[in-house]
C-alpha positions as CSV (number, residue, x, y, z in Angstrom):
1,M,-48.0,47.8,99.4
2,F,-45.9,50.6,98.2
3,S,-43.2,48.1,97.5
4,R,-45.5,46.0,95.6
5,T,-46.6,48.9,93.4
6,R,-43.1,49.8,92.9
7,K,-42.3,46.3,92.0
8,T,-45.2,46.3,89.6
9,Q,-44.1,49.5,88.1
10,Q,-40.7,48.2,87.8
11,Q,-42.0,45.2,86.1
12,L,-44.1,47.3,83.8
13,L,-41.0,49.4,82.9
14,D,-39.0,46.3,82.4
15,S,-41.7,44.8,80.4
16,E,-42.1,48.0,78.3
17,S,-38.3,48.0,77.8
18,N,-38.4,44.4,76.8
19,R,-41.3,45.1,74.5
20,Q,-39.4,48.0,72.9
21,K,-36.3,45.9,72.7
22,L,-38.2,43.1,71.1
23,E,-39.9,45.5,68.7
24,S,-36.5,47.0,67.8
25,D,-35.1,43.5,67.4
26,I,-38.1,42.5,65.2
27,A,-37.7,45.7,63.1
28,S,-34.0,44.9,62.7
29,L,-34.7,41.3,61.8
30,I,-37.4,42.5,59.3
31,N,-34.8,44.9,57.8
32,K,-32.2,42.1,57.6
33,N,-34.8,39.8,56.2
34,E,-35.6,42.4,53.5
35,V,-31.9,42.9,52.7
36,L,-31.5,39.1,52.5
37,K,-34.6,38.8,50.3
38,K,-33.1,41.3,47.9
39,Q,-29.7,39.6,48.0
40,L,-31.5,36.3,47.4
41,E,-33.4,37.8,44.5
42,T,-30.1,39.1,43.0
43,V,-28.4,35.7,43.4
44,I,-31.4,34.0,41.9
45,S,-31.4,36.5,39.0
46,E,-27.6,36.0,38.5
47,L,-28.1,32.2,38.7
48,D,-30.9,32.4,36.1
49,H,-28.7,34.6,33.9
50,S,-25.8,32.1,34.4
51,K,-28.1,29.2,33.5
52,R,-29.2,31.0,30.3
53,R,-25.6,31.8,29.4
54,Y,-24.6,28.2,30.1
55,D,-27.4,26.9,27.9
56,L,-26.4,29.3,25.2
57,L,-22.8,28.2,25.4
58,L,-23.9,24.6,25.3
59,R,-26.0,25.2,22.1
60,E,-23.1,27.2,20.5
61,M,-20.6,24.4,21.4
62,G,-23.0,21.8,19.9
63,N,-23.4,23.9,16.8
64,R,-19.7,24.3,16.4
65,E,-19.2,20.5,16.9
66,R,-21.8,19.8,14.2
67,A,-20.1,22.3,11.9
68,S,-16.7,20.8,12.6
69,D,-18.1,17.3,12.0
70,E,-19.6,18.6,8.7
71,V,-16.4,20.2,7.6
72,S,-14.5,17.0,8.4
73,R,-17.0,14.9,6.5
74,L,-16.8,17.2,3.5
75,A,-13.0,17.3,3.7
76,M,-12.9,13.5,3.8
77,K,-15.4,13.3,0.9
78,D,-13.2,15.8,-1.2
79,A,-10.1,13.9,-0.3
80,N,-11.6,10.6,-1.4
81,A,-12.8,12.2,-4.7
82,I,-9.3,13.5,-5.3
83,I,-7.8,10.1,-4.6
84,N,-10.3,8.4,-6.9
85,T,-9.5,11.0,-9.6
86,A,-5.8,10.4,-9.1
87,H,-6.3,6.6,-9.5
88,V,-8.2,7.1,-12.7
89,N,-5.6,9.5,-14.0
90,A,-2.8,7.1,-13.0
91,D,-4.6,4.3,-14.8
92,I,-4.9,6.4,-18.0
93,I,-1.3,7.5,-17.8
94,I,-0.2,3.8,-17.4
95,R,-2.3,2.7,-20.3
96,E,-0.9,5.5,-22.5
97,A,2.6,4.7,-21.4
98,L,2.1,1.0,-22.2
99,S,0.6,1.8,-25.5
100,S,3.6,4.1,-26.3
101,A,6.0,1.5,-25.2
102,R,4.3,-1.1,-27.4
103,E,4.5,1.3,-30.4
104,V,8.2,1.8,-29.7
105,L,8.8,-1.9,-29.5
106,I,6.9,-2.5,-32.8
107,E,9.0,0.2,-34.4
108,I,12.2,-1.3,-33.0
109,S,11.2,-4.7,-34.3
110,R,10.4,-3.3,-37.8
111,I,13.8,-1.5,-37.9
112,S,15.5,-4.6,-36.7
113,N,13.9,-6.7,-39.4
114,E,14.7,-4.2,-42.1
115,S,18.3,-4.0,-40.8
116,H,18.6,-7.8,-41.1
117,E,17.2,-7.7,-44.6
118,L,19.5,-4.8,-45.6
119,K,22.5,-6.6,-44.1
120,S,21.6,-9.7,-46.0
121,K,21.2,-7.8,-49.3
122,L,24.4,-5.8,-48.7
123,G,26.2,-9.0,-47.9
124,V,25.0,-10.5,-51.3
125,K,26.0,-7.3,-53.1
126,L,29.4,-7.2,-51.5
127,K,30.0,-10.8,-52.5
128,K,29.0,-9.9,-56.1
129,M,31.3,-6.8,-56.0
130,E,34.1,-8.9,-54.6
131,S,33.8,-11.5,-57.3
132,I,33.6,-8.7,-59.9
133,L,36.7,-7.1,-58.5
134,E,38.5,-10.4,-58.4
135,G,37.6,-11.0,-62.0
136,L,39.0,-7.6,-63.2
137,D,42.3,-7.6,-64.9
138,L,44.0,-4.4,-63.9
139,P,46.8,-3.0,-66.0
140,E,50.2,-2.8,-64.5
141,A,51.3,0.4,-63.0
142,P,54.0,2.2,-64.9
143,N,57.5,2.2,-63.6
144,S,58.0,4.9,-61.0
145,K,61.2,6.0,-62.6
146,L,59.3,7.1,-65.6
147,L,57.3,9.4,-63.4
148,N,60.4,11.3,-62.1
149,E,61.1,14.9,-63.1
150,E,63.8,14.0,-65.5
151,H,61.3,12.5,-67.8
152,D,58.8,15.3,-67.4
153,T,58.6,17.2,-70.6
154,S,55.7,19.5,-69.8
155,D,58.0,22.4,-68.8
156,H,59.9,22.4,-72.0
157,L,57.2,23.2,-74.3
């Protein structure tokens, strides 16, 4: 019987030791659970922060893309306006150049016509002068011997 009591006591001690070990293990697991809960909360908080930052970056990127598209659209609009203005200016310059060229051609034509008329009039006048000159009786030139110094009497006066 004594052995039985001892056995029972031993079992009680073992059972108490097991209970204390279990309580210690449970306390340790509860502590680990608390630490893990805090880590999980931190990770969830960081994840939430990262999601908000990601969403903000997506919105900013969208805004920048829209701004870039708007700048491109305005640049294209300005470029087209400049090209249209250049075409209009080129057309005006071409019309002015053609008008100036026409005026120059008209002036050249007028000068050419006047030149032909003057040539014709001068030709008629030259023919008249030629006939007048042919009709002139010119006196004979004096003998060149008479013009020599021996016949010069101007120094002897």
